[in-house]
N, C-alpha and C positions, 0 to 999 in steps of 0.2 A: 339417720336418726342417731342424734347423737344417743346415748343408756346415761342414767340420771348413775352418777358415782358418791355425791357425798366427797368432790374433792379426797377422791382418795391421791395417794402419793407414789408417784415413779422414779426410780433411780438407773438410768442408765447408765451404766459401764460398759464402754466404747470408743478407743483408742481412730476410728476412723470419725473425721468432724462430720461429715458430707451427710454419714449413718446415723452417726450419733444424732445431729437435722432434724433426719424425716423420722426419727420414729420422738422426737420430743415433738415435732408439731401432730401426727399421726394423737401420739397420747391425747396433746394436751388441746386436741379440737375436740376428743372426744369428753372433754372434763377432768381430767388426770394435773396436779402439782405434777412437777414435772424440773427433777435437778440432772446433771449430768457431768460428769466424773470421765477423764481422759484412761482413768489404769486402775487398778484395784487398788492401788494405795490411796489412791485422792478417796475414793469407795468407803472404803474404813472410816477415814473420818465421817464424809458424810452419815453413815450409819450409825456414828456415834452419837452426832448429833443432833439426828432425824430418827422419826418413825418412819416407818416404807408399808407400802400392800403390795408392792412389787419391784419386781428386779428385770431390768432386762443386761444381761451381762454380755458381751463380745468373750469368746474364749482362751483367744492367741491375745499377747497384747503383752509390750513390754513393763518394765517392770515389777507387780505385780497383777497375774493375767487371773482369766476369771478361774481358773479351777484351783485357787490360791485364795481366792476372795469367798468361793462356794467352802473352802473348808474354814475360813475367817467365820464365818456365817453360820456353820456348823457349831463350831467349839463358841462361839461367843454367844447369838441370837437365833440356835436349834429349829423354831420356827418356822423362822426367815428362809430356810433352807426349800418351804415348801411352793413358796411365790415367783421362787426365779426362772425366767423363762434363756432359756443360754441363746447364743448364735455362734457359727461360724463359714466359712469360707473352706474347714480342713475338715475335712470328715475323715481322711485319709490314712494323715497319722494314727499311728501307736497308742499312742500316750492319747490322745481324744477317743482315740475308737474305746480301750477301756475306761476311761472317766461319764463315757457317754453311755455306758453299758451295763455297769452298776447303778445307774442312776434312778429316780422316780420322775425327774424332773423331764420339761417341758425343752425341745430342740428344735431352733428354728434354724433350717438349712440357709445362709445367701447364696443368691441372691433370694429375697422373699418382698414381696411385695407391701404395700400398707396396708392392704386390705389383711389378706393372711396377718402380722402381726396384730393388726385391731383383733381378731377374729380366736388369734391365739391367747389377747393379752384377756381378753372378756371370759375366757373359761377360766380362766386360773380366779380375777378376783367375782363371778356372776354367779359363775355354774359351780368351783370349786371347792 
């Protein structure tokens, strides 16, 4: 069942094209408009030009990672930092552990299913 979203917008920040495509398909199938950025630097440009209701961001990316992107949002768009879902297959490195332990944002470990992604997104967009 597709929930009416009044065309909410999501930005996916993901350097793995297959993961980005799966996330995009899940969100667009449920009525969201989706943009994809392959790293945090490009995501900054999207955020500067558009308003998003949700961000789905990988933590580990080249050039400008999810942690750096989070700090950018925190500084320039403080309300946006409450609408971010972080993903990563790396939950063992100290920098990721420290980052996640100090946040109240949602973390979805890779690999995740399309259903897990949508359930997580629904909580942020419609229940939070």
